[in-house]
C-alpha positions as CSV (number, residue, x, y, z in Angstrom):
1,M,19.6,-5.0,35.7
2,S,17.2,-7.1,36.9
3,R,16.8,-10.8,36.7
4,F,14.0,-10.6,34.8
5,S,15.4,-8.4,32.2
6,F,18.4,-10.6,31.9
7,L,16.1,-13.8,30.4
8,G,14.0,-11.5,28.9
9,F,11.0,-10.1,30.2
10,R,10.0,-6.8,30.4
11,P,7.9,-5.0,32.7
12,S,4.0,-3.8,31.0
13,R,3.8,-0.5,30.2
14,R,0.2,-0.5,30.7
15,Q,-0.4,1.7,33.8
16,L,-3.6,1.1,36.1
17,P,-6.1,3.5,36.5
18,P,-6.0,5.6,39.7
19,D,-9.9,4.9,40.1
20,R,-11.6,1.3,40.8
21,S,-13.7,1.5,37.7
22,G,-11.2,2.2,35.9
23,V,-9.1,-0.5,36.9
24,V,-12.0,-3.2,36.4
25,K,-12.7,-1.7,33.0
26,F,-8.7,-1.8,32.6
27,L,-8.1,-5.7,33.6
28,L,-11.6,-6.6,31.5
29,Q,-10.1,-5.2,28.5
30,P,-8.3,-8.3,26.1
31,P,-4.9,-7.1,25.1
32,Q,-3.3,-5.5,21.8
33,W,-2.1,-9.0,21.1
34,L,-5.2,-10.2,21.0
35,R,-7.6,-7.6,19.6
36,L,-5.2,-7.8,16.4
37,A,-5.3,-11.6,16.4
38,L,-8.8,-11.8,16.5
39,R,-9.3,-9.0,13.9
40,L,-11.1,-9.3,10.5
41,R,-11.3,-6.5,9.1
42,G,-8.0,-6.5,7.0
43,S,-7.3,-9.8,7.1
44,V,-7.5,-12.6,4.6
45,I,-9.9,-14.4,6.3
46,P,-12.8,-13.5,4.6
47,A,-11.2,-14.2,1.3
48,I,-10.1,-18.0,2.1
49,L,-12.9,-18.8,4.1
50,S,-14.6,-20.8,1.7
51,E,-11.0,-22.8,0.0
52,V,-10.6,-23.5,4.0
53,L,-13.8,-24.8,5.0
54,F,-13.6,-26.8,1.5
55,C,-10.4,-28.2,2.5
56,G,-11.9,-28.9,6.0
57,G,-15.2,-30.6,4.7
58,F,-13.0,-33.0,2.7
59,G,-11.4,-33.9,5.2
60,V,-14.4,-35.3,7.2
61,L,-15.8,-37.1,3.7
62,V,-13.0,-38.9,3.9
63,T,-12.7,-39.6,7.3
64,A,-16.1,-40.8,7.0
65,I,-15.2,-43.2,3.9
66,D,-12.1,-44.9,5.9
67,L,-14.4,-45.7,8.7
68,Y,-18.0,-47.1,7.4
69,V,-16.9,-48.1,3.6
70,I,-13.0,-48.7,2.4
71,N,-9.4,-47.8,4.0
72,V,-7.9,-44.9,2.4
73,H,-5.2,-44.4,4.7
74,W,-2.3,-43.9,2.0
75,P,1.1,-42.2,3.8
76,V,2.5,-42.7,-0.1
77,L,0.4,-39.9,-1.1
78,G,2.6,-37.6,1.1
79,S,5.8,-38.1,-1.3
80,L,4.0,-36.4,-4.5
81,I,4.3,-32.9,-3.3
82,P,7.4,-31.9,-0.7
83,S,7.0,-29.8,1.6
84,I,10.0,-27.6,0.8
85,V,9.1,-27.4,-2.9
86,L,5.5,-25.8,-1.8
87,G,7.1,-23.3,1.2
88,L,9.5,-22.6,-1.3
89,L,7.0,-21.5,-4.3
90,L,5.3,-19.5,-1.3
91,V,8.0,-17.9,-0.1
92,F,8.7,-16.8,-3.4
93,R,5.3,-15.9,-4.1
94,T,5.4,-13.3,-1.1
95,N,8.7,-12.0,-1.2
96,T,7.5,-10.9,-5.0
97,A,4.5,-9.3,-3.9
98,Y,6.3,-7.4,-1.2
99,E,8.8,-6.2,-3.0
100,R,6.4,-4.6,-5.7
101,F,4.7,-3.4,-2.2
102,W,7.4,-1.3,-1.3
103,E,9.0,-0.1,-4.7
104,G,5.4,1.3,-4.7
105,R,5.7,3.2,-1.6
106,R,9.2,4.2,-2.5
107,Q,8.0,6.0,-5.6
108,W,5.3,7.8,-3.3
109,G,7.7,8.8,-1.2
110,N,10.2,10.2,-4.2
111,I,6.9,11.8,-5.7
112,V,6.4,13.2,-2.1
113,N,9.8,14.7,-1.6
114,N,10.4,16.4,-5.1
115,S,6.8,17.9,-4.8
116,R,7.8,19.1,-1.8
117,S,11.6,20.5,-3.3
118,L,9.7,21.9,-6.8
119,T,7.4,23.9,-4.5
120,R,9.3,25.1,-2.0
121,L,11.8,26.8,-4.9
122,M,8.8,27.9,-7.0
123,W,7.3,29.6,-3.9
124,T,11.0,31.2,-2.4
125,A,12.8,31.6,-6.7
126,I,10.1,33.1,-8.8
127,D,10.4,36.9,-8.2
128,E,6.3,38.5,-8.1
129,N,5.9,41.8,-9.8
130,S,2.0,42.2,-9.3
131,P,-0.8,40.3,-7.4
132,E,-1.1,38.5,-10.5
133,D,2.2,36.8,-10.7
134,R,1.5,35.7,-7.1
135,Q,-2.1,34.4,-8.2
136,A,-1.0,32.7,-10.9
137,K,2.5,31.3,-9.0
138,I,-0.6,29.9,-6.3
139,D,-1.8,28.3,-9.2
140,A,1.3,26.8,-10.9
141,V,2.7,25.2,-6.8
142,H,-0.9,24.2,-6.3
143,L,-0.4,21.9,-9.5
144,V,2.2,20.0,-8.1
145,G,0.0,18.8,-5.5
146,M,-3.2,17.9,-8.0
147,F,-0.3,16.1,-10.1
148,A,-0.4,13.5,-6.7
149,I,-4.4,12.8,-6.5
150,A,-4.1,12.5,-10.9
151,T,-1.0,10.1,-10.0
152,K,-3.2,8.5,-7.1
153,Q,-6.6,8.1,-9.3
154,H,-5.1,7.3,-12.7
155,L,-3.3,4.4,-11.2
156,R,-6.4,3.4,-9.4
157,G,-8.2,3.2,-12.5
158,E,-11.3,6.1,-11.6
159,S,-12.1,9.2,-12.3
160,F,-10.5,12.3,-11.8
161,S,-13.2,14.0,-10.3
162,E,-11.4,14.7,-7.2
163,L,-9.5,17.7,-9.7
164,E,-12.8,19.5,-10.8
165,P,-12.8,21.4,-7.8
166,L,-9.3,22.2,-7.7
167,L,-9.1,23.4,-11.2
168,K,-10.6,26.2,-13.6
169,P,-13.6,25.7,-15.6
170,H,-11.3,24.7,-18.9
171,Q,-8.8,23.2,-17.4
172,Y,-11.1,20.2,-15.6
173,K,-12.5,20.4,-19.5
174,E,-9.3,19.8,-20.9
175,L,-8.5,16.8,-19.1
176,Q,-11.4,14.9,-20.1
177,T,-10.0,14.6,-23.7
178,V,-6.3,13.4,-22.3
179,Q,-5.5,9.8,-21.8
180,N,-3.3,10.5,-19.0
181,V,-3.8,12.9,-17.2
182,P,-1.0,13.7,-14.5
183,L,1.3,13.7,-17.3
184,R,-0.8,17.0,-18.6
185,I,-0.9,18.5,-15.7
186,A,3.1,18.1,-15.7
187,L,3.0,19.4,-19.3
188,W,0.9,23.0,-17.7
189,I,3.9,23.1,-15.0
190,E,6.7,22.7,-17.1
191,D,4.9,25.6,-19.6
192,Y,4.6,28.0,-16.3
193,L,8.2,27.2,-15.2
194,H,10.0,28.5,-18.7
195,Q,7.2,30.9,-18.7
196,Q,8.5,32.7,-16.0
197,H,12.5,31.8,-17.3
198,R,11.4,33.6,-20.6
199,R,9.8,36.8,-18.4
200,G,13.4,36.7,-16.1
201,H,11.3,35.7,-13.1
202,L,13.7,33.2,-13.2
203,S,17.2,32.1,-14.1
204,L,19.0,29.4,-16.0
205,Y,20.0,27.5,-13.2
206,Q,17.3,27.1,-11.4
207,L,14.7,26.5,-14.1
208,T,17.2,23.4,-14.9
209,Y,17.1,22.5,-11.4
210,M,13.1,22.6,-11.5
211,D,13.0,20.4,-14.7
212,E,14.9,18.0,-13.2
213,L,12.7,17.5,-10.5
214,L,10.1,17.6,-12.6
215,V,11.1,15.2,-14.3
216,Q,11.7,13.2,-11.5
217,L,8.1,13.2,-10.7
218,V,7.2,12.1,-13.9
219,D,9.9,9.0,-13.1
220,A,7.8,8.0,-10.2
221,M,5.0,8.2,-11.9
222,G,6.0,5.5,-14.6
223,A,7.9,3.4,-12.0
224,C,4.5,3.3,-10.5
225,E,2.6,2.3,-13.6
226,R,5.5,-0.2,-14.4
227,I,4.6,-2.0,-11.4
228,L,0.5,-1.6,-11.8
229,K,0.9,-3.5,-15.3
230,T,3.1,-5.8,-14.8
231,P,1.6,-8.7,-13.1
232,M,2.2,-12.0,-11.1
233,P,2.9,-13.9,-14.2
234,L,-0.6,-16.4,-14.5
235,A,0.5,-19.4,-15.7
236,Y,2.9,-19.0,-11.9
237,A,-0.3,-18.4,-10.1
238,I,-2.2,-20.8,-11.3
239,H,0.2,-23.4,-11.0
240,L,0.9,-22.7,-7.1
241,K,-3.4,-22.3,-6.5
242,Q,-3.1,-26.1,-8.1
243,L,-0.2,-27.3,-5.8
244,L,-1.4,-25.4,-2.9
245,F,-5.3,-27.3,-2.9
246,L,-3.5,-30.7,-4.2
247,Y,-1.4,-30.5,-1.8
248,C,-4.6,-30.0,1.2
249,L,-6.5,-32.8,-0.7
250,L,-3.8,-35.2,-0.3
251,L,-3.5,-34.9,3.4
252,P,-6.8,-36.4,4.8
253,F,-5.6,-39.5,3.4
254,Q,-2.2,-39.5,4.7
255,L,-3.3,-38.2,8.4
256,V,-7.1,-40.2,8.6
257,D,-5.6,-43.2,10.4
258,N,-3.8,-41.4,13.5
259,L,-6.4,-38.4,13.9
260,V,-9.7,-40.2,13.0
261,W,-12.6,-37.0,13.5
262,W,-9.7,-34.9,14.0
263,T,-8.9,-35.7,10.3
264,G,-11.2,-32.6,8.9
265,P,-10.1,-29.6,11.7
266,M,-6.5,-30.4,10.8
267,V,-6.7,-30.1,7.3
268,G,-8.9,-27.0,7.4
269,L,-5.9,-25.6,9.9
270,I,-3.2,-26.4,7.2
271,A,-5.1,-25.3,4.1
272,F,-5.3,-22.0,6.3
273,T,-2.3,-21.3,7.2
274,L,-1.3,-22.0,3.0
275,F,-3.6,-20.1,1.5
276,G,-3.1,-17.4,3.7
277,V,0.4,-16.7,3.1
278,E,-0.9,-17.0,-1.1
279,E,-4.4,-14.5,0.0
280,I,-1.0,-12.1,1.5
281,G,0.4,-11.7,-1.9
282,I,-2.1,-11.0,-4.2
283,E,-3.8,-8.3,-1.0
284,I,-0.4,-6.5,-1.4
285,E,1.2,-6.9,-5.1
286,N,-1.4,-4.5,-6.5
287,P,-0.3,-1.4,-3.5
288,F,-2.1,1.7,-5.0
289,G,-5.9,0.7,-4.4
290,R,-8.4,1.1,-1.7
291,D,-8.0,-2.2,0.7
292,L,-6.8,-1.5,4.3
293,N,-3.6,-3.3,3.3
294,D,-2.6,-1.0,0.3
295,L,-0.8,2.1,0.0
296,P,-2.9,5.0,2.5
297,L,-2.4,7.0,-0.9
298,D,-5.2,9.5,0.0
299,A,-4.2,10.4,3.6
300,I,-0.4,11.6,1.3
301,C,-2.3,13.5,-0.8
302,L,-3.7,15.3,2.3
303,T,-0.5,15.7,3.7
304,M,0.8,16.8,0.0
305,Q,-1.8,19.9,0.1
306,Q,-1.5,20.4,3.5
307,N,2.1,20.8,3.0
308,I,1.6,23.0,-0.3
309,N,-1.2,25.0,2.2
310,D,1.3,25.6,4.5
311,L,4.0,27.1,2.1
312,I,1.4,29.1,0.1
313,S,0.5,30.8,3.7
314,A,4.7,31.6,4.5
315,P,5.6,35.0,3.1
316,T,8.1,35.5,0.0
317,Y,11.9,35.9,1.4
318,R,12.1,39.6,-0.4
319,H,9.4,40.1,2.5
320,R,10.8,38.4,5.9
321,S,12.4,40.5,8.3
322,P,16.3,39.6,7.7
323,Q,16.5,38.4,11.0
324,P,13.5,35.8,11.4
325,F,15.7,34.1,14.7
326,S,15.3,37.6,16.9
């Protein structure tokens, strides 16, 4: 082990390109951490900029009053709102929001895994006696992917136009009068499974297991609905915002005697830190939207559709070679 690795330093993984023009471009390119630190898209800066400027401007105003009108240096105001209390409130706010974000991701992981298991069993277990049976099975397997798309749009409160090219005209027309579209699609899948059982294409044990997977899909959708319809209590959000503003507006009276004209920038920096942490909690408490900080539901649904297409392109078990690895 080298002396530098023992001290915790690791050699850079960035390798110099062979040509000189590439070397110059490499040296002029900012490092990854700097690009991330200066990135505005996806950050909370646009959301909190007005609050930061207001608090910083108020600090400048207090400085001017202290220098030219009357002494307003009141350090006793620092004991009105203890910093540790405000910090605990912010930590609780952020942790609660992240728990909601992670729970939403966990439930969508359940949707992906159960969908893969259900489609795989449907494709391999249900017998085909005619081209019509195969087409019906393909349509039913696609319904599982449509369930995920419908759940995504249901959580976002959007129209279900994305499903129109994937459904038959009478199916899409039926969904126009339904309040919970994913639940209706789940009902179609269950009807298909029971129909195949009545026709003798599916055993009772297979039907029971597939029904359990379908129930887990609906349960995951219900858990996402619980996250969506149970926001942070309004009283807590209002009180935290009021405390943040009160804390930042009292800071200039404590700092003005020592910092003078630096009071405004310092108060703005502190406001940026506090309001930024609060805004992060606001950004991630509803993880089902289209913001950069939300879950990538479009990519998840696209992956599920690709997995289903790969599954359908594979032959059924009875058409496969008895020695697939030979």
